[in-house]
C-alpha positions, 0 to 999 in steps of 0.5 A, a space after each residue: 469545507 472552507 475552514 480547511 486550508 491546503 496545509 490542514 488538508 495535507 496534514 489530515 490526509 497524511 494522518 489518514 494515510 498513516 492510519 491506513 498503513 498501521 491498519 494494514 500492518 496489523 491485518 496480516 490475514 489480509 493478503 495483497 491479492 485480496 486487496 487487489 481483487 477487492 479494491 484494485 490496490 495493495 500494500 505494494 501500490 501504496 509503497 509505489 505511490 509513496 516512492 512516486 511522491 518522493 521522486 516528484 519532489 526530488 527526494 531519494 527513496 528506494 523501492 525497498 525503503 518505501 516498502 519498508 515504510 508501508 510494511 513496517 519491516 523489510 518486504 522479504 521478511 513480511 513475505 516470509 512471515 505472512 504471505 501465503 500462496 494465492 489459491 486458484 480462485 484468487 488468481 482467476 479473480 486477479 487475472 480477470 480484473 488485471 487490466 484495471 490495475 
């Protein structure tokens, strides 16, 4: 690990983040509630973390803009096209794990 300086580490992390976002953009079948139940985060979390990073550096980035960066389109459009209603089992699992989110 000694050959990886902070700049290269940041570049690699950014590349991994971009790949994760692109992966989630094409996996419309994976609902946010499924991600929350399995991994404890979802697309909205990623967009919130992106906004927090911008805020911490004094960069203006609205919640809508950060979501569009993650979703690849306005959030309302993504919801209308791809989001389905959560079933009772998904909701129950979410409520059970909610304190850890």
